[in-house]
C-alpha positions in Angstrom: 78.3 135.5 -211.7 78.2 139.4 -212.0 74.5 139.4 -212.0 74.1 137.7 -208.9 76.4 139.6 -207.5 73.8 142.8 -208.6 71.0 140.9 -207.2 72.5 140.4 -203.9 73.6 143.9 -203.1 70.3 145.1 -204.6 68.6 143.0 -201.7 71.0 143.5 -198.8 70.7 147.5 -199.8 66.8 146.9 -197.9 66.0 147.7 -194.7 66.3 145.2 -192.3 68.2 143.0 -194.3 70.3 141.1 -192.2 72.1 138.4 -194.4 71.7 136.9 -197.3 72.9 133.0 -198.7 73.4 131.1 -202.0 72.8 127.4 -201.7 73.3 124.7 -203.7 71.1 121.5 -203.8 73.1 119.6 -201.3 72.7 122.5 -198.9 76.7 123.5 -199.1 76.8 127.2 -198.8 78.6 129.0 -202.8 77.8 132.8 -201.7 76.9 134.2 -198.3 77.3 137.8 -196.7 76.9 136.2 -192.6 79.8 135.0 -191.0 81.2 131.3 -191.9 79.2 129.9 -188.5 75.9 131.4 -189.2 76.0 130.3 -192.2 76.6 126.7 -191.5 73.9 126.7 -189.0 70.9 128.8 -191.5 72.4 126.8 -194.6 72.1 123.6 -192.9 68.4 124.1 -191.5 66.6 125.5 -193.7 68.3 123.2 -196.3 66.2 120.6 -194.3 62.8 122.2 -193.6 62.5 123.5 -197.3 63.5 119.9 -198.4 60.5 119.2 -196.0 58.6 122.2 -197.0 58.7 120.7 -200.9 57.8 116.7 -200.0 54.7 118.4 -198.4 53.6 120.4 -201.1 54.2 117.6 -203.4 52.1 115.0 -201.2 49.4 117.5 -201.4 49.0 117.9 -205.5 51.7 115.9 -207.3 51.2 118.3 -210.1 52.5 121.3 -207.7 55.9 122.8 -206.5 56.5 124.5 -203.9 58.0 128.9 -205.1 59.0 130.3 -202.1 59.0 129.9 -197.7 58.5 132.3 -195.4 59.1 131.9 -192.0 58.7 134.2 -189.0 59.6 134.9 -185.7 59.6 137.1 -183.2 63.1 138.5 -184.1 63.7 137.5 -187.6 61.8 136.0 -191.3 63.5 133.8 -193.7 62.6 134.1 -197.1 63.1 130.8 -199.5 63.3 131.2 -203.0 64.5 127.6 -204.0 65.1 127.0 -207.7 66.2 123.9 -209.7 70.1 124.6 -209.4 70.2 126.5 -205.7 68.5 128.1 -203.4 68.1 132.0 -202.1 67.9 132.5 -198.7 67.3 135.9 -197.1 67.2 136.7 -193.5 65.8 139.9 -192.1 64.9 141.5 -189.2 60.8 141.1 -188.2 58.8 144.3 -188.8 
């Protein structure tokens, strides 16, 4: 678990990072640097989006898989790194 904490601290130290959420495959946050309401909102919505994006990638090519998802808006950028047991969400300011 110390390795996870070090990784979170390293990511959080980057300029513009607002927060980090680690979510299990059911969409339940297991570690966060954001407040509870924001964490629940982001984890639920991003979990749905990631599942849909994985489905789209597999529909296009069944031999392929989603490795990274980046969503950019005027205010924020949301980056998602899915894994088999969990996924990492990083929210940062748009440049």
